[in-house]
N, C-alpha and C positions, 0 to 999 in steps of 0.2 A: 695606754695605747702607744705603740711605737711611733717614732717620727723619722722619716727618711732624711739622710743627710745630702747636702747639695752635690757632693762629688758622686754619690750613688745616681742622683738624677741625671748628671751629665753623662754618666756610662750608659744609662738606660736610653737617654734621647739619641745618643750617638748610635747606639745599636738599632733603634727604630729607623733612624735616618739611613743607615746603611742598607737596611732592607727595602725601604722605599726607592732608593737610588738603583738598587739591583732590578726591581720591578720595572722602573723607567728605562733602564738600559736594555732590557730584553723586549720591551713593548714594541720596538721598531721592527722586530723579526716576526711578530705574530701576524702572519698573512693567510694562514690556513688552519683548519681544525687539526690536521695531522701535526703541524708545528706546535699548536696550543696544547694538545693532549699528550703527544708522545715525542715531541721534539725532533720529529723526522728521524727518530731512532739514531740519534747522534751523540748521546751522553756516554762519556767513559765509564768503565765499570766501577772505578774506585769511588767516583761521585755518586753513582747509582747506590753503592753500598752505604755511603754516609747518609744519603737520602733515606734509605730504608731504616737505618738505625734511628734517625731523627723522627721518622714517622711512627716507629713502634714504641718509642720513649715519649711519654707526655707528661703534663704537670701532675697527673695521677701518680706517676712513678716517683716524682720528687717528693711527694707528700705521703702517699699511702705506704710506699715500701718502708721508708724510715719509721713511720708510725706503727706499722705492723711488727717490725723487728724490735722496736722499743717496747711495746706492749707484750710481746710474746717471743717467738723465735723466728727462724728463717724458713719456716714451712711454705710461705708464699713464693719462695724462690723456685719450688719444685715445678710449677706449670711451665715457667720460662725455660727450664732445662730441656723440655720436650721439643723445643724448637730444633734441636740437633738431628733426631730421627726424622722429623718432617722435612728439614732441609735436605737431607739425603734423598728422600723420595722426589722433592721438587727439583733437585739438581739433575737427577737421572732421567726423569720423564716429563715433569709438569712444565718446567720453564721452556725447553725446546718446543714441546707440543704447543703451547700457547703462542709462542713466538711465530710459529708457522701455520696457525689455525685462525686467529682472530686479528682484527685490524686495530681496534681501540677497546672495546668493551668486553669485559670477562663474560658477560651474559650473552653476548653474541654466540658463544659456544652452545648454551643451553638451547637458544632459538634454533640453531642449525641441527641440533640433535633431537629435540623433542617438539619443535614448533614455537611460534611467537609467544603463546601464553606463558611457557616456561621461562622465556627470556624476560617477560614482564615480572613474573613472580620473583626471579632472581634480583632484579634491579630494585623492586620495591622493598624486598627484605633487606638488601643492602642499605638503602636509603633510610629506612626506619631504624635500623641498628645504629647507623652512624649519626643520625640526627640526635638520638638519645645520648650517644657518647659525647658529640660535640657540645651539647648543652651542659653536660656534667663537667667537661674539661673547662669551659668558660666559667662555670659557677665555682668550681674548686679553685681555679687560679684567681679569681677575684676575691674569694674569701681569704685566700693565703696572703695575697699581696696586700689587702686592706689591713689585715692583722699585723703585717711587718712594717707598713708604712704610714698607716693612718689615713690612706686615700679612701675616698668613697668607693663602695663596691660597684655601683653603677658606672662611675667614671672609668674604672679599670675595665669593665666589660666593653664599654663603647670604644675606649682607646685601642684595645687589642683588636676589637672587631673591625674597625676602620682600617687600621694599618694592615692587617692580614688580608682583608678584602682588596685593598688598594694594590698591593704588590702581586697578589695572585691574579686579579683581573687583568692588570697591565701586562705582565710578563709570562703568564701561561706556566706550563709545567717547567719550563727552564728556569724561571725565576724561583719557583718552588723548590726545585732541587738544589740550585746553587745556594739559595738561602738555608736549605737543610744542611748543606755542607758547613756553612758558617755556624749554624746552630749546633751541629754535631761537635765542632771544635770547642764552642762555648760550654757545651755540656761537660766535656771532659775537663776543661778548665775549672768549672765550677766544682766538680767532683773532687778534683786534686786539692783545691783550696780547703774544702770542708774536712775531708779525710785527714789532711795534714794538721789542721788546728786541732782536731778531736784527738788524734794520736799524740801530739806533742804537748798539749796544755796540761794533762794530768801529771802530777809530781812524780808518780811512781814509774812512768815510762810506758812506752808502747807494749813491750813484752809482758809486763805485769797486767796491764789492762786487758789484753787479749786472753791471757791465761785465766783471769778470773771470769771473763765472759764465757770462755768455754766450759769451765768447771761449774758454772751456774746454768748451764743448758741453754744459753741464749743463742748458740750457733746451731742448734739441732734443727733438722729438716722435719721433725714431727713424728707421729706415731707410725710404726710399721705394721700395725694390726690390719688384718684383712676385713675391715669394717667399712661398709658403703654408706652408713648413716652419718659418718663424721668425716671431717676433712683430713684424713689420713694420707700418708705419702701415696698410697695406691690411688686413692680418689683424685688427688691432686695431679698425679701423673697422667691418668687417663683423660681427665678434663683438659689438661694442657695439650696433650697430643691432639685431641679433636678440635681444640680451640685453634691451634696453629695450623692444623690441616685445613680448617675452613678459611683461615686468613690466606694461606698459600695457594688455595685452589679456587676460591670463590669470593674473594675480596678484591673489588675494583682497584683499591689503593695500592695493593701489593702487586696485582697483576700488571698495572701501569708501569711499575718499576721493571718488570721483565721486558716490557715493550720498548722502553725509552733508550736501552743500551744499543751501542752501535753494531755489535755482533753477538752471536749466541754465547761465545766464550767470555765476552765482557759481561753479559747478563749473568752467566753462572758465577763468575768471580765476584761480581758486585753483590749479588744477593747473598753469597756465602760470607762475604766480608761483613755486610750489615747485620746478617743474622747472628754470627758468631761474636760480633762486638757487643751485642745486647747482653750477653751473659755476664761479662765482667761489669757492665754498668749496673745491672740489676743487683749483682752481688755486692758491689761497692755501696749502693743505696741501702742494702740490708745492713752492711757493716756500719754505715753512718748511724742508723737507728740503734744498733748495739752499743756503739761508742757513745751515743747521747745518753743511753741508760747507765753506762759506766760513769760518764761525766756527772750526772745528776743523781746518782744513787744515794748519796748521803743526805740530799736535800732536793727531792723531786719537785719541780714546779707544779702549781695547781692548775693543770690544764689537761685538755684532751691529748692522747698520744700523737695525733696527727699535727698538733700545734708546737710539739716540743722542738723539732728541728728548725722550723722558721724562727722560733724564739731565740734559739742558740745563735743563728745567723746575725740577728739584729742586736745581740747584746754582747757577742764575743768576737765577731769578724770585723776587722777594721774598715773604715769608710774606704770606698773605692772598690775593695775586694768583695764587699757585700753587694755592691752594685753589679759586679760581674756575675754573682750568683743570681741576683734578680733578672738580669739579662738572660742568663741560661734558663731561668724558670719561665720567662716570657717566651723565649725561643722554643722550649719544649712544647708548650701549648700551641704556639703559632705554626710550627712545623706540622703538627697533627691537623690543625684546622685548615691550613692551606692545601694540604694533600687532599683532604676530604672535599673542600670546595671544588677543586679542579676535578676530582673523580666523579662527584655528583653532577657537575656540568657535562662530563664526558658521556654518562650514561643517559643524561637527559637529551643530548644531541644525537648520540648514536642509536640508542634503543627506542627512542621516540620520535624526535623531530625528523630525523633522516628517513625513518620508516614511513612516517605519515606524510612527509613532504619530500618525496624522492627527487623531485626536480628543482629544489631549492638550491640557490647558488652557495658557493663556499663562503662568500662574505656574509650572507645572511646567517648561515650556520654559526660563524664566528661571533656574530652580534648576539645570537641566542645563547651561545656558550657564556659570554661575558655577563649577560643579563642574569643567567642562572647562578653564576658565581656571586654576584651582588645580592640576589634574593636569598640565597643560602646564608650569607653573612648576616643579612637583616633579620632572618628567621632565628638564627642562632643567638643574636643579641637579645631578641625578644624572649626566647625560651630561658636564657641565662638570667635575664632581669626578673622574670617571673619567679624562677627558683630562688633568687636572692630575697625577694620580698615575701615569699611564703615559706622561707627557711628550709627549702627543699622538699616540702610536703607533696608537691605534684610530681616528684621524681618517681616515686614508687609506682604510680599508675602508669606512667610512660614506660618504665622498664618492663612492667607486666605485659603491656601490649606489644612492645617491640620484641620481647623474648618470645612470645607466641607466634609472631609472624616471621621473625628471622630465623627461627630454628629449621635445621635440615638442609642448609645450603651445602655443606660438605657432603651430606648424604646424597644430594641430588648430583653432585659432581661425581662421586664414586659410582652411582648407578649409571650415569651417562658414560663414564670412562671405562668401566670394567665390564658391564653387562651388555654384550652386543645385541642380545635379543630384545632388550628393553626399548620400547617405543613410547610415544606420547601418552597412550592410555595407561601403561604400567607406571610411568612417571607421575602422572596426575593422581593415580590411586595412591602412590607412595607419598606424595606431598600432602594429600588429604589426610591419610592416616597419621602422618607426623604432626600435622596441625592439630588433630583431635587429641592425640597423646599429649602434646606440649600444653595445650589449653588445660586439659585435666590435671596434669602434674603441676602446672604453675598455680592453679587455683586452689588445689588441695594440699599444697606444700605446707610444712611446719604445723602438722596436726590440724590441717583445715582452717588456717588463719583467714583466708578469703571465702572458702566454701568448704564446710565440714561435711565429708561423706562417710564419717566413722571409719571402719576398717578398710574402706576403699580409698582412703587418702593415699597420697604419694608417700612411700615410706622411706626413701633414700634421701641422701644429701642433695641440696639444690644443684650442685655442680654436675650431677648425673643426668639432669633434665635434658640438656643439650646433647650429651653423648648418646642417650638412648633415642632422642629424637632423630639423630642422623642414622642409627641403626635400624629404627622403625622404617624410615623412608627406603633404605636400601633393601630390607627384608621384604617389605610388602611389594615394592616394585619388582623385586627379583622373582617372587612367586607369581605375581600378576602377569609377568611377560610370557609364562608358559601358556597362559590362556589368551593373551593378546600380544602375540610376537610382533616384533618390528620387522616388516618385510622390505624396508627401504634400505637397499644395499649401500646407497651413498652414505646414509646417516650411520650405518654399521661400521663404515670405514673410519668414522670420527671417533674411534675408541683407542685404548691402549693397543689392542691387537691390530687394528688397521694401521695405526702409526708405526708399530714395529714392522709390519710387512712393508710398508713404504720405505722404511730405513734399511731394508735388506735382511731382516730376521725372519726366518722361516717359522710361521706360526699358523695354526689352523683354528678357525672359528666356525662352527656349523652354521649354515645358511638357515635351516629350519629348526 
């Protein structure tokens, strides 16, 4: 078991102290929910971009990407590349539309378009999906840090949970974003240190190392075959496109980044910056995994692929610099968690408390928001601790439930945004069909591992479940709207076509 060095502890403690002081600094400004959730739309574009980068990169990226490249090739980079076409769509219409349509919650749009039940469905689906993600981020971080330092897993979970809740609760979205900026720079520094050592340590030099990796097929993006039963390039690309489409259209964490910027132009520049910076980050983590394979190819360590990169850090990176990497690892997890805590508080207040208690005071709403942040932190600590003590065996069940419920959010946005005739009835029929399909596909996946229906098992790769779930929702909703058309002209204007008309573009959408 590895033992952490004192200089590394100093670096980590200094990093945690900086985050806490940041939360304390911004705490005095948190006098309203508008300030607490969207910073009164005052954040500069570049900071918004760095925040998005830190939000999209997590401790999973630090460990899973190098592990994937070490064990195989760069095929898992393909989904991330799909952020580029999705970004183009978001920049053209989605970002300006949201900034002029919703106040705080992304699911406010679903409510105004299809009624309050659609708003509730969107927020619940988001919450379930992100609680499963947060628990896994906590769990993976704790396992990794424990293996690198010898610290107890429970202690790591509690430490990260308390510090993250403290600065998020005190400073609101402003503390979250400026902490993300720090974490973004720490991320780049950590990557530079690791890539530098892995390139320079081998005696044959960087050129020979990369040439051998290339000729060994370690930098391949995978099979180009048109096979939907395996993770081919085509499957990964389609999956990545719909994954990021959901994140950029129906994910509160990302939509909040649209809203915090001080102008539309700043929002566009910030989101573009953060999105495009993700690609070199993901690529460099893949490179790290490949370089670890090169470094250890003559005598590979007897451990899982995900453990090789942390092992390299503890055995070959000097004291102090290893602490910087650990701080970056902590930061990646905390950026993810703090963003989710604030976003969950936003939907709790805006989608539920404000609706159920419309006469409540601003001060009361702020108290509720902070209570939700604390509750989310406590629940995530419990989930991660349970996972740690069950070796992750409870994770599969939670993923199954969240996959069933969270499916179709991008499909619901597409139906609302593109199909003017679609009303509440069509939307609910689409949601129902998507839930039925996703339940069947999830349960009968992998030859009926959970429920064997013989030749009626879901035959494709599991990455296609979410994709088809979105398409089912749009397809059924689009057909249903011919039988149950939306006659609410105000709701019809909250579509792409209505937004284009308001922007001065001459478009025509039939009323009947």
